[in-house]
C-alpha positions in Angstrom: 17.0 21.4 -11.1 14.6 22.0 -13.9 11.4 24.0 -13.2 8.0 23.0 -14.4 5.9 25.4 -16.4 3.1 25.6 -13.9 2.2 29.2 -13.2 1.2 30.8 -9.9 -1.9 32.7 -10.9 -4.2 29.6 -10.7 -2.7 28.8 -7.3 -3.6 32.2 -5.9 -7.2 31.8 -7.0 -7.7 28.6 -5.0 -5.2 28.7 -2.2 -8.0 29.1 0.4 -9.2 25.6 -0.5 -6.2 23.7 0.6 -5.0 24.5 4.1 -7.2 23.3 7.0 -6.4 24.9 10.3 -4.7 28.0 8.9 -6.0 31.5 8.3 -6.7 31.7 4.6 -9.0 33.6 2.2 -12.5 32.2 1.7 -12.8 29.4 -0.8 -13.4 30.5 -4.4 -17.0 29.7 -5.2 -16.3 29.6 -8.9 -14.3 26.4 -9.2 -16.0 24.3 -11.9 -12.6 23.0 -13.0 -11.3 22.3 -9.5 -12.4 19.2 -7.6 -11.7 19.0 -3.8 -11.1 15.7 -2.1 -10.8 15.2 1.6 -9.1 12.1 2.9 -7.5 11.0 6.2 -4.2 10.0 4.7 -1.2 12.3 4.6 1.1 12.6 1.6 4.8 11.6 2.3 6.8 11.1 -0.9 6.5 10.8 -4.7 9.2 8.1 -4.6 7.2 4.8 -4.6 10.4 2.8 -3.9 10.7 4.2 -0.4 8.7 3.2 2.7 7.4 6.8 2.9 6.3 6.7 -0.7 4.3 3.5 -0.1 2.1 5.0 2.7 -1.6 5.3 1.7 -1.5 9.1 1.3 1.6 8.8 -1.0 0.0 6.0 -3.0 -3.1 8.2 -3.5 -1.1 11.1 -4.9 1.2 8.9 -7.0 -1.7 7.1 -8.6 -2.9 10.4 -10.1 0.5 11.9 -10.8 2.4 8.9 -12.2 1.8 6.7 -15.2 3.8 3.6 -15.9 3.9 0.3 -17.7 1.5 -1.4 -15.3 -0.9 -0.8 -12.5 -2.3 -3.3 -9.9 -6.1 -3.6 -9.7 -8.1 -4.3 -6.6 -8.2 -8.1 -7.3 -4.4 -8.2 -7.8 -4.6 -8.3 -11.6 -1.8 -6.5 -13.4 -3.2 -4.0 -16.0 -1.0 -2.7 -18.8 -0.9 0.8 -20.2 0.1 0.5 -23.8 0.2 4.3 -24.2 3.2 4.2 -21.8 4.8 1.0 -23.1 4.8 -2.8 -22.9 6.2 -5.4 -20.6 6.6 -8.9 -22.0 8.3 -12.1 -20.8 10.5 -13.3 -23.7 12.1 -16.4 -22.0 11.5 -18.6 -19.0 15.0 -20.0 -18.5 16.6 -17.8 -17.5 13.6 -15.5 -16.9 14.0 -12.6 -19.4 11.6 -9.6 -19.4 11.6 -6.9 -22.0 10.3 -3.3 -21.6 9.5 -1.2 -24.6 8.9 2.5 -23.9 6.1 4.1 -26.0 6.8 7.4 -27.8 3.9 8.9 -25.8 5.6 8.3 -22.5 6.7 11.8 -21.4 7.7 13.5 -18.2 5.7 16.5 -17.1 8.5 18.9 -18.0 8.3 17.7 -21.6 11.3 15.4 -21.5 10.7 11.9 -23.0 10.9 8.9 -20.7 14.0 6.9 -21.7 15.7 3.6 -20.7 17.9 5.7 -18.3 14.9 6.1 -16.1 14.5 2.3 -15.8 18.3 1.8 -15.3 18.1 4.2 -12.4 15.2 2.4 -10.8 16.9 -1.0 -11.3 20.1 0.3 -9.6 18.0 1.6 -6.7 15.9 -1.5 -6.2 18.4 -4.2 -7.0 20.4 -3.5 -3.9 23.7 -4.3 -5.7 25.3 -0.9 -5.2 24.3 -0.3 -1.6 27.3 -0.4 0.7 25.4 0.7 3.8 22.4 -1.0 5.2 19.7 0.9 7.2 19.7 0.0 10.9 16.3 0.2 12.6 15.1 0.5 16.1 12.1 -1.4 17.5 9.8 1.3 16.1 11.2 1.0 12.6 13.1 4.3 12.8 16.5 4.5 11.1 19.3 4.9 13.6 22.3 5.2 11.2 21.2 8.2 9.1 24.7 9.6 9.0 26.2 6.4 7.8 23.6 6.2 5.0 24.4 9.7 3.9 28.1 8.9 3.8 27.7 5.7 1.7 25.8 4.5 -1.3 22.4 3.7 0.2 19.3 3.7 -2.0 18.0 1.4 0.9 15.1 0.1 -1.2 16.0 -3.4 -2.2 13.1 -5.2 -4.0 12.5 -8.9 -3.4 12.1 -9.3 -7.1 14.9 -7.1 -8.6 17.5 -8.5 -6.2 17.4 -11.4 -8.7 18.6 -9.2 -11.6 22.4 -9.2 -10.9 23.5 -7.4 -14.1 22.6 -4.0 -15.5 19.7 -4.1 -17.9 20.5 -4.3 -21.6 19.4 -1.2 -23.5 18.6 -1.2 -27.3 16.9 2.0 -28.4 13.6 2.2 -26.5 13.8 -1.3 -25.1 15.2 -2.4 -21.8 15.8 -6.1 -21.0 16.2 -7.7 -17.6 17.7 -11.2 -17.1 16.8 -12.8 -13.8 19.0 -15.4 -12.0 15.9 -17.2 -10.6 12.2 -17.5 -11.4 10.2 -14.5 -10.0 6.4 -14.8 -10.0 6.0 -11.0 -9.7 8.0 -10.2 -12.8 5.2 -8.3 -14.5 5.1 -5.6 -11.8 8.7 -5.8 -10.6 10.1 -2.7 -12.4 8.5 0.6 -13.5 9.5 4.2 -14.1 9.6 6.0 -10.8 12.1 8.9 -10.3 13.3 11.0 -13.3 16.9 10.2 -14.2 17.4 13.5 -16.0 16.3 15.5 -13.0 18.8 13.7 -10.7 21.5 14.0 -13.5 21.0 17.8 -13.5 20.6 18.5 -9.8 23.2 15.9 -8.5 25.7 15.5 -11.3 25.5 19.0 -12.7 24.7 18.1 -16.3 22.5 20.7 -17.9 21.0 19.1 -21.0 18.2 16.6 -20.1 19.3 13.7 -22.4 22.9 14.1 -21.4 21.9 14.3 -17.7 19.9 11.1 -17.9 22.8 9.4 -19.8 25.2 10.5 -17.1 23.1 8.6 -14.5 23.3 5.4 -16.5 27.0 5.9 -16.9 27.5 6.3 -13.2 25.5 3.0 -12.6 27.2 1.0 -15.3 30.6 2.3 -14.3 30.0 1.8 -10.6 31.1 5.4 -9.9 30.9 5.3 -6.1 31.1 9.1 -5.7 28.3 9.7 -8.1 26.2 6.9 -6.8 26.6 8.2 -3.2 25.1 11.5 -4.2 22.5 10.0 -6.5 21.3 7.5 -3.8 20.9 10.3 -1.2 18.9 12.5 -3.6 16.8 9.5 -4.7 15.8 8.8 -1.1 15.2 12.4 0.0 14.5 14.8 -2.8 10.9 13.8 -3.4 9.5 13.9 0.1 6.6 16.2 1.1 8.8 18.7 3.0 11.2 18.9 0.0 8.4 19.4 -2.5 6.7 22.0 -0.2 9.9 24.1 -0.7 10.2 23.3 -4.4 7.1 21.9 -6.0 8.6 22.2 -9.4 10.9 19.3 -8.5 7.8 17.0 -8.7 8.4 15.9 -12.3 6.1 13.0 -13.0 4.5 11.1 -15.9 0.8 11.0 -15.1 -2.3 13.0 -16.2 -1.7 15.4 -13.3 1.4 17.0 -11.8 2.0 18.2 -8.3 1.7 22.0 -8.1 1.7 22.8 -4.4 2.4 20.8 -1.2 1.6 22.0 2.4 3.3 19.3 4.5 0.8 17.3 6.6 -2.0 19.4 5.3 -2.7 19.3 1.6 -1.5 18.6 -2.0 -2.7 20.3 -5.1 -2.3 18.8 -8.5 -2.9 20.4 -11.9 -3.5 19.1 -15.4 -0.3 17.9 -16.9 -0.1 19.5 -20.4 2.8 17.3 -21.4 0.8 14.1 -20.9 0.2 12.2 -24.1 -1.3 9.0 -22.7 -4.7 7.4 -23.1 -6.2 8.7 -19.8 -5.8 12.5 -19.6 -7.0 14.7 -16.8 -10.7 15.4 -16.5 -10.2 18.5 -14.3 -7.9 21.5 -14.3 -7.0 21.0 -10.7 -7.4 18.4 -7.9 -7.0 19.5 -4.3 -6.4 16.8 -1.7 -7.1 18.0 1.8 -5.5 15.6 4.3 -5.7 17.3 7.7 -9.5 17.4 8.4 -11.1 15.4 11.2 -13.6 12.9 9.8 -16.6 14.9 11.0 -15.0 18.1 9.6 -14.9 16.3 6.3 -18.6 15.9 6.4 -19.0 19.5 7.2 -16.8 20.5 4.3 -19.0 18.4 2.0 -22.2 19.9 3.4 -20.8 23.4 2.9 -19.6 22.9 -0.7 -16.0 23.2 0.3 -15.3 19.5 -0.7 -16.7 17.4 -3.5 -15.5 14.0 -2.4 -14.7 12.8 1.1 -13.3 9.6 2.4 -13.5 9.8 6.2 -13.0 7.0 8.7 -16.2 4.9 8.7 -17.8 5.1 12.1 -21.4 5.3 13.3 -21.0 9.0 14.1 -19.7 9.7 10.6 -22.5 7.8 8.9 -25.1 9.5 11.1 -23.7 12.9 10.1 -23.8 12.0 6.5 -27.4 11.0 6.8 -28.1 14.6 7.8 -26.5 16.0 4.6 -28.7 16.5 1.6 -27.8 15.9 -2.0 -24.9 13.6 -1.4 -24.3 10.0 -2.6 -22.7 7.6 -0.1 -20.8 4.5 -1.1 -19.6 2.0 1.4 -17.1 -0.8 0.8 -14.3 -2.9 2.2 -10.7 -2.1 2.6 -8.0 -4.4 4.1 -9.0 -7.8 5.4 -9.0 -8.0 9.2 -7.2 -11.1 10.3 -6.4 -13.0 13.5 -2.8 -14.2 13.4 -1.4 -16.4 16.1 2.1 -16.1 17.7 3.7 -19.5 17.7 7.2 -18.6 18.9 6.9 -16.3 21.8 6.6 -18.8 24.6 2.9 -18.1 25.0 -0.5 -19.9 24.6 0.2 -21.2 21.1 3.9 -22.0 21.3 4.9 -25.7 21.5 7.5 -24.8 24.1 4.6 -24.0 26.5 3.6 -27.7 26.2 7.0 -29.2 26.6 7.7 -29.1 22.9 4.5 -31.0 22.1 3.7 -29.6 18.6 0.4 -31.6 18.4 -0.9 -30.1 21.7 0.0 -26.5 20.6 -1.7 -27.1 17.2 -4.8 -28.4 19.0 -4.9 -25.3 21.2 -4.5 -23.0 18.2 -7.3 -24.8 16.3 -9.6 -24.6 19.4 -9.0 -20.9 19.8 -9.8 -20.2 16.1 -12.9 -22.3 16.5 -14.2 -19.7 19.0 -13.8 -16.7 16.7 -17.4 -15.5 16.1 -17.0 -14.4 12.5 -20.8 -14.3 11.9 -21.3 -12.0 14.9 -18.3 -9.9 13.7 -20.1 -9.4 10.4 -23.6 -8.8 11.7 -22.9 -6.6 14.7 -19.6 -4.9 13.9 -19.2 -4.6 10.1 -22.8 -4.6 8.7 -23.8 -1.4 10.6 -21.1 0.4 8.7 -21.3 -1.6 5.4 -24.6 -3.4 4.6 -22.9 -5.8 2.1 -20.2 -7.0 4.5 -19.5 -10.7 4.6 -17.0 -13.0 6.2 -13.7 -13.3 4.4 -12.4 -16.7 3.6 -9.2 -15.7 1.8 -6.2 -16.1 4.0 -4.0 -14.3 1.4 -6.4 -11.6 0.1 -3.7 -9.4 -1.5 -2.6 -11.5 -4.4 -5.6 -12.2 -6.6 -9.3 -12.5 -7.1 -10.6 -15.1 -4.6 -7.1 -16.7 -4.3 -6.2 -18.2 -1.0 -9.8 -19.0 0.1 -10.4 -21.8 2.6 -13.5 -23.4 4.1 -14.1 -22.1 7.5 -16.7 -23.8 9.8 -19.0 -21.8 12.0 -17.7 -20.9 15.5 -18.4 -23.5 18.1 -17.3 -22.7 21.6 -18.5 -26.0 23.0 -16.6 -28.0 20.4 -13.5 -25.9 21.1 -13.7 -26.5 24.8 -14.0 -30.2 24.2 -10.9 -30.1 21.9 -8.9 -28.4 24.7 -10.0 -31.2 27.1 -9.0 -33.8 24.6 -5.6 -32.2 24.3 -5.2 -32.4 28.1 -5.4 -28.7 28.6 -7.7 -28.1 31.6 -6.6 -24.7 33.0 -7.9 -21.5 31.3 -5.6 -20.5 28.5 -4.6 -16.9 28.8 -4.5 -15.3 25.3 -3.1 -11.8 25.0 -4.4 -9.8 22.0 -2.3 -7.1 20.3 -4.6 -4.7 18.4 -5.5 -1.0 18.0 -8.5 -0.6 20.3 -8.8 3.1 19.2 -10.4 1.6 16.0 -14.1 0.9 16.9 -14.2 -2.1 14.5 -11.3 -3.8 16.1 -12.5 -3.0 19.6 -15.9 -4.5 18.7 -14.2 -7.7 17.4 -12.1 -7.9 20.6 -15.2 -7.6 22.8 -17.0 -10.4 20.9 -13.9 -12.6 20.9 -13.4 -12.2 24.6 -16.9 -13.3 25.4 -17.0 -16.2 23.0 -13.6 -17.6 23.8 -14.4 -17.6 27.6 -17.0 -20.2 27.0 -14.4 -22.5 25.6 -11.8 -22.0 28.3 -9.7 -19.1 27.0 -9.1 -15.9 29.0 -8.7 -13.2 26.4 -6.8 -10.1 27.6 -5.4 -7.0 25.9 -1.7 -7.4 25.8 0.6 -5.0 27.8 2.6 -2.8 25.5 6.4 -2.9 25.6 7.7 -0.4 23.0 4.4 0.4 21.3 2.1 -1.7 19.2 3.9 -1.4 15.9 7.3 -2.1 17.5 5.9 -5.0 19.6 4.4 -6.7 16.6 7.8 -7.3 15.2 10.1 -7.0 18.2 8.2 -8.4 21.3 6.9 -11.9 20.3 6.8 -12.9 24.0 4.3 -10.0 24.8 1.4 -11.2 22.7 -0.4 -14.3 21.5 -2.8 -12.9 18.9 -2.4 -10.0 16.5 -5.8 -8.7 15.3 -4.8 -6.5 12.4 -5.8 -5.5 8.8 -3.7 -6.9 6.0 -3.1 -4.5 3.1 -2.6 -5.4 -0.5 1.0 -5.7 -1.8 2.3 -4.7 -5.1 4.5 -7.9 -5.3 1.9 -10.4 -4.0 4.0 -13.5 -4.2 7.0 -11.9 -2.6 4.8 -10.5 0.2 3.4 -13.9 0.9 6.9 -15.4 1.2 8.0 -12.6 3.5 5.0 -13.0 5.8 4.7 -16.8 6.0 7.9 -18.5 5.0 10.3 -19.6 7.8 12.4 -16.6 8.8 10.5 -14.3 6.4 11.3 -10.6 6.7 7.7 -9.8 7.9 7.0 -13.2 9.6 5.9 -11.7 12.9 4.2 -14.9 14.1 7.3 -17.2 14.1 5.4 -19.7 11.9 7.6 -22.4 10.5 6.4 -25.3 8.4 8.0 -27.5 5.8 4.7 -27.7 3.9 4.2 -23.9 3.9 7.8 -23.3 2.8 7.4 -25.7 -0.1 4.2 -24.2 -1.2 5.6 -20.6 -0.9 8.6 -21.6 -2.9 6.4 -23.1 -5.6 4.3 -19.9 -5.7 7.3 -17.5 -6.0 8.6 -19.6 -8.9 5.3 -19.6 -10.8 5.8 -17.5 -13.9 2.4 -17.9 -15.5 0.0 -15.4 -14.0 -2.9 -17.8 -14.8 -1.4 -20.5 -12.6 -0.7 -18.3 -9.6 -4.2 -18.5 -8.0 -3.8 -22.3 -7.6 -0.3 -21.8 -6.1 -1.7 -19.3 -3.7 -4.5 -21.7 -2.7 -1.8 -24.3 -1.9 -0.1 -21.9 0.5 -3.4 -21.0 2.2 -4.2 -24.7 2.7 -1.0 -25.2 4.7 -1.8 -22.2 6.9 -5.3 -23.4 7.5 -4.0 -26.9 8.4 -1.6 -25.3 10.8 -4.3 -23.2 12.5 -2.1 -20.1 12.5 -4.3 -17.4 10.8 -8.0 -16.7 10.2 -9.6 -13.9 8.1 -12.6 -12.2 9.5 -14.0 -9.4 7.3 -12.8 -6.5 5.2 -12.5 -3.3 7.2 -15.5 -1.0 6.3 -14.8 2.2 4.5 -17.1 5.0 3.2 -16.8 7.7 0.5 -19.4 10.4 -0.1 -19.8 12.6 -3.2 -21.6 15.8 -3.6 -24.4 15.2 -6.1 -24.2 16.8 -9.5 -26.4 19.8 -9.9 -26.9 21.1 -13.5 -27.8 24.5 -12.0 -24.3 24.7 -10.6 -22.5 23.5 -13.7 -20.6 26.7 -14.4 -19.7 27.1 -10.7 -18.9 23.7 -9.2 -17.6 20.4 -10.8 -20.2 17.9 -11.7 -19.4 14.4 -10.5 -21.0 10.9 -10.7 -20.9 9.1 -7.3 -17.3 8.1 -6.6 -16.6 4.5 -5.5 -15.5 3.7 -1.9 -11.8 4.4 -1.4 -9.8 1.5 -0.1 -6.5 3.1 1.0 -4.9 -0.2 1.8 -4.6 -1.0 -1.9 -1.1 -1.1 -3.4 -2.2 1.0 -6.3 -5.1 3.4 -6.5 -4.9 4.2 -10.2 -8.2 2.6 -11.0 -10.0 4.4 -8.2 -9.0 7.7 -9.9 -10.9 6.8 -13.1 -13.5 9.4 -12.3 -10.7 12.1 -12.4 -9.5 11.0 -15.8 -11.1 10.9 -19.3 -10.7 8.0 -21.7 -9.0 10.1 -24.4 
C-alpha cells in the first residue's frame, strides 16, 4: 500500500494534545497553526458507504478530509464543487447522469482522481456483485461475518444505485450512468469515496497507481469473482479507525486535510493536504479532534486553552459551566428534529386490531393522542432553556429540503382529545408505552410533560419495558411499544430515506404504517427528477402522514458550540478564530460547517 508523505516531526510536537485519559507530555503552548476541537462523537471509518462511516464522528472527519462532486447542505440543498468536477443530468428517459472529473481532483498521495474511482464506488453500492447478504441480529450486529469474508460482499447497496444495472460508460474524464427507473436523488447518488489505486495496489498487487486503478475496473467489468472477493473485503474493512490507527498512511483522501494520526475511540489528527488543488484549501496546518472528553471536561479544556472549539452535549450543567468561562463565544442551535411516531402494527393502543379491525377508531385514538402533545410547553420549558431561539417544528420530513414537509399543527387540547376518545367509543384509559432514551434530559423532559398532559385526556403514558434494548426494540419488537420519541437525522438521499421510513414495508418503517395515499405520494416523490419540484412532492407525502395521525414533530434537539475568543496578543502562539457555528452532528454532510477551517482560495 502506498505511503503518504506526512512526516512524524510535527506529530511529536503536538502528541500531547490528542489523547484524553492517557499519560502524555504537556500540550505544546506554541500551536498557532494547530486548532483543537473537542466533540462527543467517535470516528469510525473513512468509508462513507459503510454504516460505520456514516456515524456522526465519521461524517465529521470525512467532511474535512474528503472532497467530491457534491455536498449536502443543512437545508437539503445539493451544492456542487466545480474544482472537483461536475454532475449533470443529460436525459430523463432513461435517466442518464454524466460525471466529469476536473483536472484539479487529486488524491492526497498525488495520484489524480480517475473514472476508476467512480466505477469502484458504483460496483460497491449497486449491489450487483454481492453474492452474500449480511445477516443481522436484533441489535443490528452482523452474525455471518465469516460468510461475508468468504464471498463478494461490499454490503453497502444504495437505494439509488441499485437502479444502475450496467457498469458506467467511461470516456476520458467522464463517467455516465444510465438508470432503469427515475431516481429523485440522482444528483447525490454517486461520488468518489475509496481510492481505487490504493485497493489495486494492496489487494491486487499492482504497483503503478494508474495500472492499479485500471485493474480494479477490469475486475469489476470482467466480474472476476476472486478479485472482487478480496476487493470487497478490503473496501469494507481497510479504512476503519482501528486499521488507520495501525497505518494512518492508508488514509488517502481528496480533501483539504488528510488524516495523519488516529487513536481509536480517542482522537483523530488531520494535517494540511499539500496535494489538494481545489477551491477551499486548509486554513490550518493541523486540526486535532478530541473525541473522548466528558462534556464538562470539554469546557475545562476550553477554559485552560487546551481546546479552541468544543461541541459538548447541551445541558443546563454545561451551559452553566460555560457561563463561568471568560473570553469564549457560545453559539446554540438545533440538531435533529425530535418526533413522536406512533406504532400502528404492534397490537397496542393505535393498532386497528385492538379495536376489532376498526381502522376509523384506531385513527381517532391516534389523532386524540397527538392532540395532547404539548408542543408549546416542550419548547418553552425543555428546549428554550438550552436554546433561546427554539421553536416548534412543523416539518414532518425535515431531512429533505428547506421547509419541505411542513403541516399545520393545532395547539394541544386535552379536553378536545378526551371528547374525541368518547366519541370513538373508547371509555377506558388507553395505555400508551413510550420508547425513548430517558438518559437524554431533553427527551426525559418531553416524556414528563406528555405523561401529565395526556392523562387529562384519558391516556396512561408509561415507559415501555425493554426486550432486547431500545435500538433493537425499535425495529424488532413492535408489540413492546406504542410511541417512539426519537430524533430524526438528515439523510444524504432524502427521497429514498422518506420511502424507506414511510412506504408500506419500507426498510426502516418501524411503525408499521401502511397507506395507499402515502405509498402513491412517496412513489411520486422518488420519481421526481427536477430538484425544484421535490419540495411540493415532499409536502404531498407529509399531508398523508398528518391525515393518518401517525407522526408529529416537536422541536429540534438543542446543541451548543463554544469557541475561544480571538486574542491578538496570542496571535503567534494560539490560532485566532471567529465564533464557530453550532455543530449539528445529525446532518448527513458537515462540509459547510467546516468552512471556518478552510480558506476560499
